[in-house]
C-alpha positions in Angstrom: -7.7 -19.0 -12.7 -5.3 -18.5 -15.6 -5.5 -19.8 -19.1 -2.5 -21.6 -20.4 -1.7 -19.7 -23.7 1.5 -17.7 -23.8 0.9 -15.5 -26.8 0.3 -11.7 -26.3 -2.4 -10.5 -28.7 -2.8 -6.8 -29.1 -5.2 -4.8 -26.9 -8.7 -3.7 -27.7 -8.4 0.1 -27.1 -11.2 2.7 -26.9 -10.1 6.3 -26.6 -6.7 8.0 -26.7 -3.6 6.5 -25.3 -0.8 8.7 -24.0 2.7 7.8 -23.0 3.9 8.9 -19.6 7.0 8.1 -17.7 6.9 6.6 -14.3 8.4 9.0 -11.7 11.6 7.8 -10.1 11.0 9.9 -7.0 9.3 8.2 -4.1 7.0 10.8 -2.5 6.3 10.7 1.2 3.0 9.6 2.6 0.4 12.4 2.9 -2.2 12.6 5.6 -5.6 10.9 5.4 -8.3 9.5 7.7 -8.3 5.7 8.1 -10.2 3.2 10.1 -8.9 -0.4 10.6 -11.0 -3.2 12.0 -9.3 -6.5 12.8 -11.0 -9.7 11.6 -10.5 -11.1 15.1 -12.3 -8.3 17.0 -9.3 -6.0 17.5 -10.1 -2.4 18.3 -10.8 0.2 15.7 -8.2 3.0 15.2 -9.2 6.2 13.6 -6.7 9.0 13.0 -4.4 10.8 10.6 -1.4 9.1 9.0 1.8 10.9 9.8 4.3 12.4 7.3 7.4 10.3 7.2 10.7 9.7 5.4 10.5 8.5 1.8 10.0 4.8 2.9 6.3 5.0 2.3 5.9 6.1 -1.3 2.2 6.9 -1.2 -0.4 7.8 1.4 -2.3 4.6 0.5 0.9 2.6 0.8 0.9 3.0 4.5 -2.8 2.8 5.3 -3.7 -0.1 3.0 -0.9 -2.6 3.3 -2.7 -6.0 3.3 -2.5 -8.2 6.4 -4.0 -11.6 7.1 -7.6 -11.8 8.1 -8.0 -8.0 8.5 -10.9 -5.7 7.5 -9.8 -2.2 6.6 -11.9 0.9 6.1 -10.6 4.1 4.7 -12.4 7.4 3.9 -11.0 10.3 2.0 -13.2 13.1 0.5 -15.7 11.6 -1.9 -14.2 8.1 -1.6 -14.9 5.1 0.6 -12.5 2.1 0.6 -13.4 -1.2 2.0 -11.3 -4.4 2.1 -11.6 -7.8 3.9 -8.6 -10.1 3.6 -8.2 -13.8 4.0 -5.0 -15.4 5.4 -3.3 -14.9 2.0 -4.5 -11.2 1.5 -4.0 -11.3 -2.3 -6.1 -8.3 -3.2 -4.4 -4.9 -3.4 -5.9 -1.4 -3.3 -4.3 2.0 -4.0 -5.4 5.6 -4.3 -3.3 8.6 -5.3 -5.0 12.0 -5.0 -2.2 13.7 -7.0 -3.0 11.6 -10.1 -6.7 11.2 -9.1 -6.4 7.5 -9.6 -8.1 4.6 -7.7 -7.1 1.0 -8.2 -8.1 -2.5 -7.2 -5.9 -5.5 -8.2 -6.5 -9.1 -7.4 -3.6 -11.6 -7.4 -4.0 -14.9 -9.1 -4.1 -17.4 -6.3 -3.9 -20.5 -8.4 -0.5 -20.0 -10.0 2.8 -21.0 -8.5 3.8 -21.7 -4.9 2.5 -19.8 -1.9 5.1 -17.0 -1.3 5.3 -13.5 0.1 5.6 -12.2 -3.4 2.4 -13.9 -4.4 0.5 -12.5 -1.4 1.8 -9.0 -1.9 2.2 -8.6 -5.7 -1.3 -7.2 -6.3 -0.8 -4.5 -3.6 2.6 -3.5 -5.1 1.1 -3.5 -8.6 -1.8 -1.3 -7.5 0.6 1.3 -6.0 2.6 1.3 -9.3 -0.5 1.8 -11.4 -1.8 4.6 -9.2 1.4 6.6 -9.9 0.6 6.9 -13.6 -0.4 10.2 -15.0 -2.3 8.3 -17.7 -3.3 4.8 -16.7 -4.3 4.0 -20.3 -0.5 3.8 -21.1 -0.7 0.2 -19.7 -1.8 -0.7 -23.2 1.7 0.1 -24.4 4.2 -2.7 -23.9 7.1 -0.5 -22.8 4.9 1.2 -20.1 3.6 -2.1 -18.9 7.2 -3.3 -18.5 8.0 -0.1 -16.5 5.0 -0.6 -14.3 6.1 -4.1 -13.4 9.6 -2.9 -12.7 8.1 -0.3 -10.4 6.0 -2.9 -8.6 9.1 -4.9 -7.9 10.5 -1.8 -6.1 7.4 -1.7 -3.9 7.8 -5.4 -3.1 11.4 -4.5 -2.0 10.1 -1.7 0.3 7.7 -4.2 1.8 10.7 -6.4 2.6 9.6 -9.1 0.1 12.5 -11.1 -1.4 11.3 -11.4 -4.9 14.4 -13.3 -6.2 14.2 -15.9 -3.5 10.5 -16.4 -4.1 11.2 -16.7 -7.9 13.7 -19.5 -7.2 11.1 -21.3 -5.0 8.6 -21.3 -7.8 11.2 -22.5 -10.3 12.1 -25.4 -8.0 8.4 -26.3 -7.3 7.2 -29.5 -8.8 3.6 -28.6 -8.5 3.7 -26.0 -11.3 1.9 -27.5 -14.3 3.0 -27.0 -17.9 0.1 -24.6 -18.3 1.2 -22.2 -15.6 4.9 -22.5 -15.3 5.6 -19.3 -17.3 3.5 -17.1 -14.9 5.0 -17.0 -11.5 2.8 -14.2 -10.1 0.0 -12.3 -11.8 -2.9 -10.0 -11.1 -6.0 -8.3 -12.5 -6.3 -4.5 -12.7 -9.4 -2.4 -12.3 -8.6 1.3 -12.2 -10.2 4.7 -12.9 -8.6 8.1 -13.2 -10.2 11.5 -13.4 -9.0 13.7 -16.3 -8.0 16.9 -14.5 -10.5 19.7 -14.7 -13.3 17.5 -16.3 -16.0 15.1 -15.5 -14.4 12.5 -17.7 -12.8 9.4 -16.2 -10.3 7.0 -17.8 -11.0 3.3 -17.0 -8.6 0.3 -17.4 -9.5 -3.3 -16.7 -7.5 -6.5 -17.1 -9.1 -9.7 -15.9 -12.2 -10.2 -13.8 -12.0 -7.2 -11.4 -14.6 -4.7 -12.4 -15.4 -1.0 -12.7 -19.2 -0.3 -12.4 -21.0 3.0 -12.9 -24.2 3.3 -10.8 -26.7 5.9 -12.0 -28.6 8.2 -9.7 -31.6 5.8 -9.7 -29.4 3.1 -8.1 -29.1 0.9 -11.2 -26.0 -0.2 -13.1 -25.6 1.9 -16.2 -22.1 0.8 -17.4 -19.6 -1.9 -16.6 -16.0 -2.8 -17.4 -14.0 -6.0 -16.9 -14.3 -9.6 -17.9 -16.9 -10.5 -15.3 -19.2 -7.7 -16.7 -18.4 -8.7 -20.3 -19.7 -12.2 -19.5 -22.8 -10.8 -17.8 -23.5 -8.5 -20.7 -23.3 -11.5 -23.1 -25.9 -13.3 -21.0 -23.4 -15.9 -19.8 -24.4 -16.0 -16.1 -25.2 -18.2 -13.2 -28.7 -18.5 -11.9 -28.2 -15.5 -9.6 -27.0 -13.3 -12.4 -23.3 -13.5 -11.5 -20.6 -14.3 -14.0 -19.4 -17.9 -14.1 -16.0 -18.8 -12.8 -13.8 -18.5 -15.9 -10.0 -18.5 -16.7 -8.6 -15.0 -17.0 -8.3 -13.9 -20.6 -6.3 -10.7 -19.7 -3.8 -10.2 -16.9 -0.4 -8.7 -16.0 2.3 -10.4 -14.1 5.9 -11.6 -13.8 7.2 -14.7 -15.6 9.8 -17.1 -14.3 12.6 -15.1 -15.8 11.5 -12.1 -13.7 10.1 -10.2 -16.7 6.7 -8.9 -17.8 4.0 -11.5 -18.6 0.9 -9.9 -20.0 -2.1 -10.8 -22.1 -4.7 -8.3 -23.4 -7.4 -10.7 -24.8 -8.4 -14.3 -25.5 -11.6 -16.2 -26.2 -13.7 -13.1 -26.9 -12.9 -11.4 -23.6 -10.5 -8.4 -23.5 -8.7 -5.9 -21.5 -10.5 -2.5 -21.7 -9.1 0.9 -22.1 -11.9 3.5 -22.3 -13.3 6.7 -21.0 -16.8 7.7 -19.6 -18.4 10.9 -18.4 -19.7 10.9 -14.8 -23.1 12.5 -14.7 -24.8 14.1 -11.7 -25.7 11.5 -9.1 -23.5 8.8 -10.6 -21.3 6.6 -8.3 -18.2 4.7 -9.5 -17.6 1.3 -7.8 -14.4 -0.7 -8.3 -14.4 -4.3 -7.0 -12.4 -7.5 -7.0 -14.1 -10.7 -8.2 -15.7 -11.3 -4.9 -18.4 -9.2 -6.6 -20.1 -9.9 -9.9 -18.4 -13.4 -10.1 -18.5 -14.8 -6.6 -21.7 -12.9 -5.9 -24.5 -11.3 -7.9 -24.8 -7.7 -9.3 -27.7 -7.3 -6.7 -25.2 -8.1 -3.9 -22.8 -5.4 -5.2 -25.5 -2.8 -5.1 -26.8 -3.9 -1.7 -23.2 -3.8 -0.2 -22.3 -0.4 -1.6 -25.4 1.0 0.0 -24.4 -0.3 3.4 -22.5 1.9 5.8 -18.8 1.0 6.2 -19.5 -0.4 9.6 -22.4 -2.6 8.4 -20.2 -3.9 5.5 -17.3 -4.7 8.0 -19.7 -6.5 10.3 -20.7 -8.8 7.5 -17.1 -9.4 6.4 -16.1 -10.3 9.9 -18.7 -13.1 10.1 -17.1 -15.2 7.4 -13.9 -17.0 8.4 -13.2 -18.0 4.8 -13.4 -14.5 3.4 -16.3 -12.4 2.2 -18.1 -14.5 -0.4 -15.3 -17.1 -0.1 -12.5 -14.7 -1.1 -10.6 -11.5 -0.4 -13.1 -8.7 -1.0 -12.2 -5.2 -2.1 -14.5 -2.3 -2.9 -13.9 1.4 -3.7 -17.0 3.7 -3.9 -16.4 7.0 -5.5 -18.8 10.0 -5.6 -17.4 12.0 -8.5 -19.2 15.2 -7.4 -17.1 15.2 -4.2 -13.7 14.1 -5.4 
């Protein structure tokens, strides 16, 4: 959900912010091991992605493109990626081993008409964020604009006609006065290892979350609006965060330009850093976790094997926990 204010308050920033330019070059896809399980019982395929011409900008661009009602499993050293999509597949995941960046984005389903742009924007945004050599630069307006421009290029590579979809949204009569300025939008939850250290940058906008699990299996740190609500004691009976309008997000307005909010109503985007200790795990999730299910469910699911997790996802025709579900599990000691 999206709150109707249109102002852009300044960000709450912890730690240093650096400016980095987005590379213009589109690198080819690198090899990686991937497994893909169809939601309708199609066979599993495991193998290496092939190097190709520069039409697949990142390794994750090829192996993680969202498709309707599909469960996808990807493993790279130290990292497990799990995603279960509904028919609109509005979550997006990206990883980039060059920048040591891992990203989950969750498109805002309640804004504007159903279009290919709306279904693929979070994926395109995740790819753009994963290219950044310093993800905390999203706190700077000029860099946020550049990231949105880059996301549009990824939409074009996907064959999505952004301008056509923009016109459809402008013509739609169902857009309320509260949402008409936000044609497409998304959350961001991302982590990035600072090269040569055990320190990780973390960025969250909206209710997607970054959670740090200690060696004892308990949550020790959390980031994102859902975790902020839980930390404030504002929870449902099962300990999950209540459904709440996004107070921070990034998107594209009806003129085709950046729409962004960093904070509202006491909830904020977060730009911070943490040190990963021995035995820690980092988990990045969409709001299927912590908001549509409890913190206990997140811990239980991350401890399942990929196959067990996929089997559970495939049982629910309406999506895992009633939504697209995305989870990245990182073992910092093996990355």
